[in-house]
DSSP file (Angstrom, degrees, kcal/mol; ACC not computed):
  #  RESIDUE AA STRUCTURE BP1 BP2  ACC     N-H-->O    O-->H-N    N-H-->O    O-->H-N    TCO  KAPPA ALPHA  PHI   PSI    X-CA   Y-CA   Z-CA
    1    1 A X     >        0   0    0      0, 0.0     4,-1.9     0, 0.0     5,-0.2   0.000 360.0 360.0 360.0 -39.6  131.4  127.8   39.8
    2    2 A X  H  >  +     0   0    0      1,-0.2     4,-2.0     2,-0.2     5,-0.2   0.878 360.0  52.6 -64.2 -37.9  131.4  125.0   42.4
    3    3 A X  H  > S+     0   0    0      1,-0.2     4,-1.4     2,-0.2    -1,-0.2   0.917 108.9  49.9 -63.5 -43.0  129.2  127.2   44.7
    4    4 A X  H  > S+     0   0    0      1,-0.2     4,-0.5     2,-0.2    -1,-0.2   0.873 113.6  45.7 -64.3 -37.8  126.7  127.7   41.9
    5    5 A X  H  < S+     0   0    0     -4,-1.9     4,-0.4     1,-0.2    -1,-0.2   0.819 116.4  42.8 -77.5 -31.4  126.5  124.0   41.1
    6    6 A X  H  X S+     0   0    0     -4,-2.0     4,-2.4    -5,-0.2     5,-0.2   0.624  92.2  84.1 -91.3 -13.1  126.2  122.7   44.7
    7    7 A X  H  X S+     0   0    0     -4,-1.4     4,-2.9     1,-0.2     5,-0.2   0.924  89.3  49.3 -57.7 -49.0  123.8  125.3   46.0
    8    8 A X  H  X S+     0   0    0     -4,-0.5     4,-1.8     1,-0.2    -1,-0.2   0.891 112.2  49.7 -59.0 -37.9  120.6  123.5   44.8
    9    9 A X  H  > S+     0   0    0     -4,-0.4     4,-1.4     2,-0.2    -1,-0.2   0.932 113.9  43.9 -65.6 -46.2  121.8  120.3   46.4
   10   10 A X  H  X S+     0   0    0     -4,-2.4     4,-2.3     1,-0.2     5,-0.2   0.892 110.7  55.5 -65.2 -40.1  122.5  121.9   49.7
   11   11 A X  H  X S+     0   0    0     -4,-2.9     4,-2.3    -5,-0.2    -1,-0.2   0.877 104.6  54.0 -62.2 -37.6  119.3  123.9   49.6
   12   12 A X  H  X S+     0   0    0     -4,-1.8     4,-0.7    -5,-0.2    -1,-0.2   0.904 111.8  43.8 -63.7 -42.2  117.3  120.6   49.2
   13   13 A X  H  < S+     0   0    0     -4,-1.4     4,-0.4     2,-0.2    -2,-0.2   0.848 114.2  49.3 -73.7 -34.7  118.9  119.0   52.3
   14   14 A X  H >< S+     0   0    0     -4,-2.3     3,-0.9     1,-0.2     4,-0.2   0.915 113.3  45.7 -71.2 -43.1  118.5  122.2   54.4
   15   15 A X  H >< S+     0   0    0     -4,-2.3     3,-0.8     1,-0.2    -1,-0.2   0.606  94.2  79.0 -77.2 -11.4  114.8  122.7   53.6
   16   16 A X  T 3< S+     0   0    0     -4,-0.7    -1,-0.2     1,-0.2    -2,-0.2   0.767  89.5  56.2 -66.4 -24.4  114.0  119.1   54.1
   17   17 A X  T <  S+     0   0    0     -3,-0.9     2,-0.3    -4,-0.4    -1,-0.2   0.660  82.8 100.9 -82.8 -16.3  113.9  119.6   57.8
   18   18 A X    <   -     0   0    0     -3,-0.8     2,-0.4    -4,-0.2    -3,-0.0  -0.552  58.4-162.9 -72.7 127.7  111.3  122.4   57.6
   19   19 A X        -     0   0    0     -2,-0.3     2,-0.3     0, 0.0    -2,-0.1  -0.930  11.7-139.4-116.4 136.0  107.9  121.1   58.6
   20   20 A X        -     0   0    0     -2,-0.4     2,-0.2     1,-0.0     0, 0.0  -0.683  23.1-130.6 -86.6 145.7  104.6  122.7   57.9
   21   21 A X    >   -     0   0    0     -2,-0.3     3,-0.7     1,-0.1     4,-0.3  -0.512  15.8-119.0 -92.2 164.8  102.0  122.6   60.6
   22   22 A X  G >  S+     0   0    0      1,-0.2     3,-1.0    -2,-0.2     4,-0.4   0.602 101.2  83.5 -75.8 -11.4   98.4  121.5   60.3
   23   23 A X  G >  S+     0   0    0      1,-0.3     3,-1.6     2,-0.2     4,-0.4   0.887  83.9  57.8 -60.8 -39.2   97.3  124.9   61.4
   24   24 A X  G X  S+     0   0    0     -3,-0.7     3,-0.8     1,-0.3    -1,-0.3   0.757  96.6  65.9 -62.7 -23.0   97.7  126.2   57.9
   25   25 A X  G <  S+     0   0    0     -3,-1.0    -1,-0.3    -4,-0.3    -2,-0.2   0.612  89.8  63.5 -75.8 -12.7   95.2  123.6   56.7
   26   26 A X  G X  S+     0   0    0     -3,-1.6     3,-2.0    -4,-0.4    45,-0.3   0.602  72.4 109.6 -89.9 -10.1   92.3  125.0   58.6
   27   27 A X  T <  S+     0   0    0     -3,-0.8    45,-0.2    -4,-0.4     3,-0.1  -0.498  86.1  21.4 -65.9 128.9   92.2  128.3   56.7
   28   28 A X  T 3  S+     0   0    0     43,-2.4    -1,-0.3     1,-0.4    44,-0.1   0.237  99.4 119.6  95.8 -12.1   89.1  128.2   54.5
   29   29 A X    <   -     0   0    0     -3,-2.0    42,-2.6    41,-0.1    -1,-0.4  -0.341  65.8-108.3 -81.3 166.5   87.3  125.6   56.6
   30   30 A X  E     -A   70   0A   0     40,-0.2     2,-0.3    -3,-0.1    40,-0.2  -0.696  34.3-175.7 -94.3 148.1   84.0  126.1   58.4
   31   31 A X  E     -A   69   0A   0     38,-2.5    38,-2.8    -2,-0.3     2,-0.5  -0.939  22.0-124.8-138.7 160.4   83.7  126.4   62.2
   32   32 A X  E     -AB  68  47A   0     15,-2.0    15,-2.5    -2,-0.3     2,-0.4  -0.922  25.6-123.0-111.0 132.0   80.8  126.6   64.7
   33   33 A X  E     + B   0  46A   0     34,-2.4    33,-2.8    -2,-0.5    13,-0.3  -0.582  32.2 171.2 -73.9 126.0   80.6  129.5   67.1
   34   34 A X  E    S+     0   0A   0     11,-2.1     2,-0.3    -2,-0.4    12,-0.2   0.498  73.0  32.0-112.6  -9.7   80.5  128.2   70.7
   35   35 A X  E    S- B   0  45A   0     10,-1.6    10,-1.8    29,-0.1    -1,-0.3  -0.952 102.7 -94.6-146.1 127.3   80.9  131.6   72.4
   36   36 A X  E     -     0   0A   0     -2,-0.3     2,-0.6     8,-0.2    28,-0.2  -0.052  37.4-131.2 -47.2 132.9   79.6  134.8   70.9
   37   37 A X  E     +F   63   0B   0     26,-2.3    26,-1.9     7,-0.2     2,-0.4  -0.796  36.5 161.9 -92.3 120.0   82.2  136.7   68.9
   38   38 A X  E  >> - B   0  43A   0      5,-2.6     5,-1.5    -2,-0.6     4,-1.1  -0.924  24.4-165.6-139.8 110.7   82.5  140.3   69.8
   39   39 A X  T  45S+     0   0    0     -2,-0.4    -1,-0.1     1,-0.2    22,-0.1   0.827  90.4  58.3 -66.7 -31.1   85.6  142.3   68.8
   40   40 A X  T  45S+     0   0    0      1,-0.2    -1,-0.2    20,-0.1    22,-0.0   0.861 113.6  37.7 -68.0 -34.0   84.7  145.2   71.1
   41   41 A X  T  45S-     0   0    0     -3,-0.3    -1,-0.2     2,-0.2    -2,-0.2   0.574 107.0-130.1 -91.2 -10.6   84.6  142.9   74.1
   42   42 A X  T  <5 +     0   0    0     -4,-1.1     2,-0.3     1,-0.2    -3,-0.2   0.783  67.1 109.2  69.7  29.3   87.6  140.9   72.9
   43   43 A X  E   < +B   38   0A   0     -5,-1.5    -5,-2.6    -7,-0.1    -1,-0.2  -0.924  24.6 117.4-134.7 162.0   86.0  137.5   73.3
   44   44 A X  E     -     0   0A   0     -2,-0.3    11,-2.2    -7,-0.2     2,-0.3  -0.547  29.6-154.7 150.9 145.6   84.6  134.7   71.2
   45   45 A X  E     -BC  35  54A   0    -10,-1.8   -11,-2.1     9,-0.3   -10,-1.6  -0.988   4.5-168.9-142.5 150.2   85.3  131.0   70.5
   46   46 A X  E     -BC  33  53A   0      7,-2.5     7,-2.8    -2,-0.3     2,-0.5  -0.921  17.9-133.5-132.4 160.9   84.7  128.6   67.7
   47   47 A X  E     +BC  32  52A   0    -15,-2.5   -15,-2.0    -2,-0.3     2,-0.4  -0.977  29.9 164.5-118.0 125.4   85.1  124.8   67.4
   48   48 A X  E >  S- C   0  51A   0      3,-2.5     3,-1.7    -2,-0.5   -17,-0.1  -0.995  70.6  -2.1-140.5 133.1   86.8  123.4   64.3
   49   49 A X  T 3  S-     0   0    0     -2,-0.4    -1,-0.1     1,-0.3     3,-0.1   0.876 128.8 -61.2  52.7  41.3   88.1  119.8   64.0
   50   50 A X  T 3  S+     0   0    0      1,-0.2     2,-0.4    -3,-0.0    -1,-0.3   0.675 115.6 114.2  59.5  22.0   86.9  119.1   67.5
   51   51 A X  E <   -C   48   0A   0     -3,-1.7    -3,-2.5     2,-0.0     2,-0.4  -0.951  63.9-130.4-120.3 143.6   89.3  121.8   68.9
   52   52 A X  E     -C   47   0A   0     -2,-0.4     2,-0.3    -5,-0.2    -5,-0.2  -0.783  28.4-178.7 -94.7 132.8   88.3  125.1   70.5
   53   53 A X  E     -C   46   0A   0     -7,-2.8    -7,-2.5    -2,-0.4     2,-0.2  -0.951  30.8-115.4-127.9 147.2   89.9  128.3   69.3
   54   54 A X  E     -Cd  45  78A   0     23,-0.7    25,-2.7    -2,-0.3     2,-0.3  -0.563  44.4-167.1 -71.2 147.5   89.7  131.9   70.3
   55   55 A X  E     - d   0  79A   0    -11,-2.2     2,-0.3    23,-0.2   -17,-0.2  -0.977  22.1-168.7-144.3 154.0   88.2  133.9   67.4
   56   56 A X  E     - d   0  80A   0     23,-2.5    25,-2.8    -2,-0.3     2,-0.3  -0.956  31.4-110.3-134.8 154.3   87.6  137.4   66.1
   57   57 A X  E >   - d   0  81A   0     -2,-0.3     3,-0.6    23,-0.2    25,-0.2  -0.626  16.2-139.8 -84.4 144.3   85.4  138.7   63.3
   58   58 A X  T 3  S+     0   0    0     23,-2.5    24,-0.1    -2,-0.3    -1,-0.1   0.705 102.7  35.1 -77.3 -18.3   87.2  140.1   60.2
   59   59 A X  T 3  S-     0   0    0     22,-0.3    -1,-0.2     2,-0.1    23,-0.1   0.076 113.0-108.0-124.5  24.8   84.7  143.0   59.9
   60   60 A X  S <  S+     0   0    0     -3,-0.6     2,-0.3     1,-0.2   -20,-0.1   0.689  71.0 139.6  61.9  24.0   83.9  143.8   63.5
   61   61 A X        -     0   0    0    -23,-0.1     2,-0.3   -22,-0.1    -1,-0.2  -0.696  56.9-110.4 -95.3 153.3   80.4  142.3   63.5
   62   62 A X        -     0   0    0     -2,-0.3     2,-0.5   -24,-0.1   -24,-0.2  -0.609  29.4-160.7 -78.4 139.5   78.9  140.3   66.3
   63   63 A X  B     -F   37   0B   0    -26,-1.9   -26,-2.3    -2,-0.3     3,-0.1  -0.990  13.6-133.7-125.9 125.4   78.4  136.6   65.5
   64   64 A X    >   -     0   0    0     -2,-0.5     3,-1.5   -28,-0.2   -31,-0.2  -0.256  30.5 -85.4 -79.4 160.9   76.0  134.6   67.7
   65   65 A X  T 3  S+     0   0    0      1,-0.2   -31,-0.2   -31,-0.1    -1,-0.1  -0.371 112.5  26.9 -61.9 138.9   76.4  131.2   69.2
   66   66 A X  T 3  S+     0   0    0    -33,-2.8    -1,-0.2     1,-0.3     2,-0.1   0.214  88.7 127.0  93.3 -14.1   75.6  128.3   66.8
   67   67 A X    <   -     0   0    0     -3,-1.5   -34,-2.4   -35,-0.1     2,-0.4  -0.417  59.9-121.9 -75.6 152.9   76.3  130.2   63.6
   68   68 A X  E     -A   32   0A   0    -36,-0.2    16,-1.7    -3,-0.1     2,-0.3  -0.806  33.1-176.1 -95.1 135.1   78.7  128.7   61.0
   69   69 A X  E     -AE  31  83A   0    -38,-2.8   -38,-2.5    -2,-0.4     2,-0.4  -0.868  22.5-126.7-127.8 160.4   81.7  130.8   60.1
   70   70 A X  E     -AE  30  82A   0     12,-3.1    12,-1.9    -2,-0.3     2,-0.5  -0.911  25.8-123.2-107.8 136.1   84.5  130.5   57.6
   71   71 A X  E     + E   0  81A   0    -42,-2.6   -43,-2.4    -2,-0.4    10,-0.2  -0.683  30.5 176.2 -81.7 121.4   88.1  130.8   58.8
   72   72 A X  E     -     0   0A   0      8,-3.1     2,-0.3    -2,-0.5     9,-0.2   0.877  58.3 -31.3 -93.0 -46.8   89.8  133.6   56.9
   73   73 A X  E     - E   0  80A   0      7,-1.4     7,-3.0   -46,-0.1     2,-0.4  -0.951  54.7-110.0-161.7 177.1   93.3  133.7   58.5
   74   74 A X  E     - E   0  79A   0     -2,-0.3     2,-0.5     5,-0.2     5,-0.2  -0.984  20.2-173.6-123.6 129.9   95.2  133.2   61.7
   75   75 A X  E >   - E   0  78A   0      3,-2.6     3,-2.0    -2,-0.4     2,-0.5  -0.934  67.0 -53.3-122.5 105.7   96.7  135.9   63.8
   76   76 A X  T 3  S-     0   0    0     -2,-0.5    -2,-0.0     1,-0.3     0, 0.0  -0.535 121.0 -21.4  66.7-116.4   98.8  134.6   66.7
   77   77 A X  T 3  S+     0   0    0     -2,-0.5   -23,-0.7    -3,-0.1     2,-0.4   0.234 121.0  90.0-108.8  12.1   96.5  132.2   68.6
   78   78 A X  E <   -dE  54  75A   0     -3,-2.0    -3,-2.6   -25,-0.1     2,-0.4  -0.885  68.2-135.7-112.7 140.9   93.2  133.7   67.3
   79   79 A X  E     -dE  55  74A   0    -25,-2.7   -23,-2.5    -2,-0.4     2,-0.6  -0.753  12.7-143.2 -88.5 137.9   91.3  132.7   64.2
   80   80 A X  E     +dE  56  73A   0     -7,-3.0    -8,-3.1    -2,-0.4    -7,-1.4  -0.918  32.7 177.5-100.8 121.6   89.9  135.5   62.1
   81   81 A X  E     -dE  57  71A   0    -25,-2.8   -23,-2.5    -2,-0.6     2,-0.3  -0.763  22.1-159.4-125.8 163.8   86.5  134.5   60.8
   82   82 A X  E     - E   0  70A   0    -12,-1.9   -12,-3.1    -2,-0.2   -25,-0.0  -0.983  37.6 -90.9-139.7 153.3   83.6  135.7   58.7
   83   83 A X  E       E   0  69A   0     -2,-0.3   -14,-0.2   -14,-0.2   -20,-0.0  -0.278 360.0 360.0 -59.3 143.9   79.9  134.7   58.5
   84   84 A X              0   0    0    -16,-1.7   -15,-0.3     0, 0.0    -1,-0.2   0.364 360.0 360.0 147.4 360.0   79.3  132.1   55.9
């Protein structure tokens, strides 16, 4: 009974140390392509929040420099983007 009653209290203190990063906050934002995105060549870069990120297209299409894209998700250190 004591374990059941103290679990919520302990869980609150243990999870208080977990920090979310700001990286999750860029999903859904717009970015500008600064290096052509081509999944076949494995290269491409975008600029979002004044930071440069490697990027790939979510549907394997080429995206030209200067186009605006939407960030769909993050895989490792690459942003997965789509036109829009």
